N, C-alpha and C positions, 0 to 999 in steps of 0.2 A: 691255830697256834695259841689262841687264848685258852683253849681247852687244855692243852698240854701244860700251860703255865699253872692253871688251877689245880691240876693233878700234882704238880711239883710243889706247890705251896704247902706249907705246913701250918698248923695252928689255926689262925683266924680264917684263912682262905678256905680250908676244908669245912669249917663251920658254916661259912656262907653257902658253899655248894650243898652241904647237907641240909641247910635250912631251905634252900631253893627246891631241893628234891622233896622235902617235907611239904612245902607249900603246894607243889604239884600234886602230891597225894591228896592233900586237903581239897584242892580244886576238883579233883576227880570224884572224891567222896561227896562233895556238895552237889556235883552234877548228878551222881547216882541218887542222892536224896531227893533232888528235884524231880528226877524221873520217877522215883517211887511215889512221890507226892502226886505227880500227874496221873499215875496209874490209879492211886486211891481216889482221886477226884473223878476219874473216868468211871470207876466202879460205882461210886456214890451216885453219879448221874444216871447210870443204867438202873440202879436200884430205885431211884426216884421215879423213873419212867414206869417201871414194873409196879411200884406201889400205887401210882396214880391209876393205872389200868385196873389193878385189883380193887382199889377203892371204888371205882365206878361200878365194877361188877358187884361188889358187896352192897353198895347202895341200892342197886337194882333188885338184888335178891331180898334185901330188907324190905323194900317197898312191896314186893309181891307177897312176902310173908305177912306184913301188916294188913294188906288188903284181904288176904285169906282169913286171918284171925278176926278182922272186923266183920267180914261176911258170915263167919260161923256164929259170932255173937248175935248179929242181927237176925240170922235165921232161927236161932234158939228163941229169941224174944218173940219173933213173929209166930213161931209154932206154939208157944205158950198162949199168946193172945188168941190164936185161932182155936186152940183147945178149950179155952175158957168161954169164948163166945159161941162156939158151935155146940156145946153141950146142951144149953137150954133150947136152942132151936131144933135139935135132933130129938129131944124128948117131947116136943110139942107135936 
């Protein structure tokens, strides 16, 4: 019966009902914003997990590359030393 009275009221009564409807819409939009924020947070969490796994892989690959470069440098130095020390002994 109260609903019927609100419909019959004019002026301020209608404004109150309209404002209540407007607040209901805002509440649903706040809920949807919260849901979208939750989805964004979930996506960021997944991205962090992927980034950590990729970072571990990149660190491993970087380590292997550095070892490889260091070994190439050491091999070149050792080859030059052997070439300079072996020339006089092979000539003798």
